[in-house]
N, C-alpha and C positions, 0 to 999 in steps of 0.2 A: 537569460535570467537565471544564472547558475547560483545566485545567493539565496534562493528560496529555501527556508529551513523548516517551516511548519505549514502543513495543509490540514485544515480542520473543517470538514464538511459532513459531520455526522448528523443523522436525523433530518435529511433534506429531500428524500424521495428522488435522488439523482439516479439515473439509469444509464445503461450502455456498458461499454467495456473500457478498461484503462488503456490509454494509447500506448503502443509499444515503445515509443521514444520518450515518454514522460520522464522515466527515471534516468535516462541518458542526459536529458536536458537539465536535470536537477540533482546532480550527484551530492550536493551538500545537505540534502534533505535529512532532518533529524526526527521529525514527528509527522506521521501520516495517519490521519484519523478520518475514516470514511465509513464508519459503522452505521447500521440501520438505514441503508439505502437500497437500491435495486440493481447494483452493479452485477454483471454476469461475465462469463468467459473465464479465461485464465489470468492469473497475475503474471505480467510480463517478467521473463527471466532477467531482464535488465535491472530489476529491483536490486540485484546483487551489486550493482555499481554504486549504490548508496551506502558507502562504507561507514557513514556517520549515523545511520538510522538506528535509533535507540527505542522508539516507541511506534509500534505498528498496530493499528486497530482497524480490521476489515470485517469484523463480525457482523452477522445478520445481513448478508447480501446473498447473491446467487452465483458465487464463483464456483466453477466446475473443476478447476485444478488449482490446488494450493501449494504449488511447488515453491520451495524457498530454500535454496542451497547454502545461503550464507548466514545460517542461524548462528548467533553468537551468544555466549554466556553473559548474563548480566543485562540482557536486553528484554524488553517486554513486547510480546506478540500476542494479539488477540484475534483469532481466526475462526472461532466457533460459529455454529449455525449457518454454514454455507452449503 
């Protein structure tokens, strides 16, 4: 399913960690909205494979490592309260 472009699951009390291969499986991802859940752990480095990602909202979770090496100008990233 490489054509997935939007994932929007904010305010759903989801928990656990993001799978390491999620971003490898969905490189066309443009919008990832997972705010106000209970995700934990680190954000997989494979998020850098999503070169079309323009809107990332991971605020208000329990992520312990917010490493994001492919920050690009003109993109919107919301990572506060982790």
